[in-house]
N, C-alpha and C positions, 0 to 999 in steps of 0.2 A: 566437395567442400569449397566454399568461397576463399579466394586468396586473402581476404581480410579476416576470415574466421579465426577465432581463438581455438577452434577444435571442440569446444563445449557446446552441447545441444540441450534444449529442453525437450524431454521425451513426453511429458504429460504435465498437466496442471489441473488443479481442482480448488474449489472454494466452498465454504459453508454459506448459508444464507446470511444476510446482514440484517440486524435488527436495531431499532433505536434504543438509546439509553433508557433503561426502565421498561423495555418491551418484553416480548415473550421469552427471550433468551437471557433475561437479566440475572438468572441464577447461575449461569455457566461461566466459569473462569476462563481466562485466556488459554491456559494449557489444555483444557478440555476441548475448546473450539479448535485449537491448533492440531490436536490429535486426530480429530475427524478429517481435517483437510489433508494431513500427512497420510493417513490411511487410504483415503480416496485417490490421492495422486499416485501412491505406490501401487495400488491395485490396478489403476488405469494403465500404468506402464508395464505391469506384470513383472516387476523386478523381484529378484531374490533378496529378501531382507538380510541374508548373511553377507551380501556384497555391498551393503550400505556402509560407507566409511565415515561419513559425518553428516550431521544435520545442523544447519545454521538458521536462525530465525531472528526476525525483528519483532520487538515488543516494547512499547513505550509506557504503558500504564502498569508499572511494576510494583507500586507500593504495597508491601505486605504479601507479595505473591511468591516469595522464595528467591533463592539466589540464581536460578537458571531455568527460566520458563521453557526454553527449548528442550532441555533434558526431561523435564516433567511431561511435556507433550509427547516426546519420543517414547518414553516409558509407557505412558497411557495408550499409545498407538501400538504397543507390542513390538517395537523395533529394537528392543534390547538395551540393557543398561550399559553395555560396553561400547556403544557408539559415541564417538566424540561429538559433543553438542556445545553450542555457544549461542548466546543471546546478545543482540545488538540493539542499542538505543540511540537513534539519531533521527528523531522526527518521523514524519510520514514516509520518508525514504529509507527507513531502517531495513526493510526487506531487500532493497537494492544493495545496501552495504553488505548484508548477509550473502547475497547472490555472488558478488564479485569475489568475496573471500572464499566461498565454497567452490567457485569455479577455479580459483587459483590453486587450491589444494587437491583438486580432483585428479586421481591417477587412472591410468588405463585399466579397463576391466572392472572398475568399481562405480558405484553410484553415490550421488550426494542429493540430499533433499534440502530445499530452501523454503522457508515459510514466513508468513507475517501473521501475528495473532494478537488480538487485544480485546479486552472487555471493559468498556467505559463504565458499564453498570456496576461492576464489582470493584472499581477503583475507589478507595476511601476518601473521605474528607480529611484534611490535614490541619493540625493545630501547631503552627510554627512557634518555636520558643518554649513549648510546654516541657520539653525534656530538661531544660535548665531551670525550670520553676517559674511560674507566673508571679508577677508582683502586683501592684495596684492596677485597677482597671481590668477591662475585659480582654480576652484573647481574640485573635483573628482566625476565623475558620476558612480554610482555603479548599476549593474544589480541586482535588488532585488530578482529575481527568482534564479539566479545562486548563489548569496550570501547565501540565505536561504537553498538551496539544497546541494551545493557542496563545501562550504568553511569550512575548519577545523580550528584547533588551529593556532593562529598567522596568520590568513588569508591565510593559505596555501591551495590551491585547493586540494580536496580529491583525485583527479586522480593522483596527484604527490605522495601522500602517498600510493595509491594503486600500483603504478608502483614500488616503493621501496620495498613493501611487496611481489610483484610478483617476483622480483629478489631474495629476501630472500627465497622464497618458490620454486625457480627454475621452475617457470611457464613461458614459453617462449611467445614471442609475436605471434608466429605462432599458438600456442595452444589457445591463446586468440582469434585470428581471426577465428580459426576453430569453436570455440564455437558460435561466433556471426553468422557465416554462417549457422551453424546447427539450431540455434534457429530461424533464419529468415525463414528457410524452414518449421519449425514446425508451426509457425504462419500463413504462407501462406496456409497451408493445413487444418488448424482448422477453424471451423465455430462456432460462438457463438450466442446465443439468447440474444441480448442486448436490454437495455432500450433505445428507440430512443430519440433523442433530436431534437428540432426544431430551425432552423435559418431562417432569411430572406436573400434571395439571389435574386437579380434583381427584387425586389418588390413582390416576392412570398415566401410563407412559404415552406421550404424544410425539410423533415425528414432525419436525419442522423442515420443509424442503423448499420453501420459497422465501424470497426477501420480503421484509415488512416495508415495502416501498410503495410510493415515494415517501422519503423521510424529509419533510420540508426543512430547508436551510433556515438558520436563525435570522440571517440577513442574506442578501444576494452576494455578500462577500464573506460569509462565514457558515461553514457546514455544521450540521448538528452532529453531536457525538453519537457513536454507535458501537455495536459489538459484531465481531466477525473474524474470519481467518481464511487464509489461502495458502497453497503450497504448490511446488513444482519439483520434478525429478530431473536431475542433470546427469549427463553421461557423455563420454567421447564417442560412443557407438550408437547405432540405431538411426531411425528416421525421426528427425526432430528439427526444431527451430534453431537455426545457427546463431550463436552469440558472437557478434562481430567485434565488440570492444566497448569501452566506457570512458567517460571523462567526468571531471568534477569542475565546479566553478564556485566562486564566492563573490558576493557583493556587499556593500555597506548594509549594516543590520536594518536600517530603516528602508531598505529596498528588498527585504527578504522575500516578499511575494513574487518578485521578478527573477529570483535566482534560477528556477528551473528553465527559464527561457535562455539564460546565459549558458547553462550547461548544455543545452541542445546546440547552440551555436558553436561552442568549443568542440563538441563531439563531431559535428558535421565537418568542421575544418580538419580535425584529426583523421577522419576517414576519407577526406577528399570528396565529399558529397555536397549536394545542394539541398536546400529545404524543399524544393520542388519535387525531389525524389521520394519524399516521405509519403508512404501510403497510409500509415496509421501512427498518430502521435497520442500516446497515453501520458497525460501531463497532470501534475498536481492541481486538483481543483478544490482543495480544502478551503482556500480563500477566494475562489471564484475568478481571480484576476488573471492567472497565468494562461488559461485557455483563451481568454479574450485577447490578451497581448500576443499570444502565438498566432492567432488568426490575423491580427492586424500587422504585426511586424515580420512574421515569417511568411506572410501571404499564403496561408494554408486555408483551404475551404473548411468551413465548420464541420462538414460531414467527416473529415479525416481526423478530427480532434475528439478524443474520448467518444468513439462512435457508439459504444454501449452505455453511455452515461457515466457520470462521475459522482464524487462524494457530495456535491451540492444537492443532489436529489436522492442519492443512495445512502447518505450518511457517512460519517468519518470514523471508521473503526481503527484509528491510530495507525500503527505500522502495517496493519492488514491492507491499508489503501494501496500501497505500492505492490503488495502481493497480489491483490485483485487486478491491478494494472497489468502485471505479468500474465495473469490468467486471461485477461481480455485480449492482450496482444497475441498470445499463443492461439487463442480462438480465431482472431481476425486473420492472422497469417496462414493458418491451416485451411481456412475457407477460401481466401483470396490470393494468397501468395504475396510476395513483395518485400518491402523494406519498412521497418518500424522502429520507433524509439519510445522508451519509457523514461520520463524525467520527473524527479520529485525532490522537494526540499529536504535537507538533512539538518536543519536548525541553524539559527544565528547567522543567516545570510548565506548559507552554503547549500549546494544542490548537487545531485549526481544524475547522470544520464547514461542509459545503456542502449545499444543498438542491436537489432536482430534482423534476420532475413530468412525467407523460406521460398524455395522454388517448387511450385506445384508440378 
């Protein structure tokens, strides 16, 4: 075990396919998607369900979905009603918040599961003010998924904030478009062993085991909303990816797209490491800007940043994004070994970064 290790390891990770809003998986709620990822991760690690002490999950599209999405997913996965479950809502990085809390509570001899699960397709439209009674004039219908995913301070869409920061960082639109095209090519050639989900189509049950990708970004600085889930198993024992530690960072709200970069810097300083030591950086790509700034300011080769593609071309399934990032990093380190970081925004100018290592 590394001297810097927390003693917690990722034993396995799994994810479902990702589909666009209104796509093939549009009828599946977040907890159904999450249950499939939890089951697949548990089966991959061959854990005893009786030794699962807690299941923590990130989920941000929660309107009308009940008080505890993690509990519903755990029950659906057959992991028992008596397992402690909690759901965290903190932007795309919600799964990372779930991870550090699950790791902190993990006891010797037990397992914890961490997940990210969201369905933009089943998130309703909202009618603010209707509960108090509408007066003269029409009401405003709000897209609940877009509001929870991409609305910043003072209801300003985050892609507007990202565009302003791109201009400040002298990152051109041509550079942004080139990144999208490159990542689409990466996703097209990669194959993943995914946890299948089942849907009814024309009165028959159909298994979906592939991403509906690429899912074109709305703009080079704004991912398309999507549906999906991912999960991983944590333990103090066994052969796994070592969790080294974490850090958070905060920036002014109008710098929100840059917060994940700052979180990486803070974490590297905490661990006494340099950016040049990073073998894989899984970073928030919901707004497209962070990966380009990481390449420019951390001086990382593009091949080390989101090597399996990101949400600009896979779509943005809410909190599942950071869960998929953990899945990707687990895959990368098991194949290549080395040192990796996952960094995602957690809303309103904040971000969190987690570090991992694996010696082959």
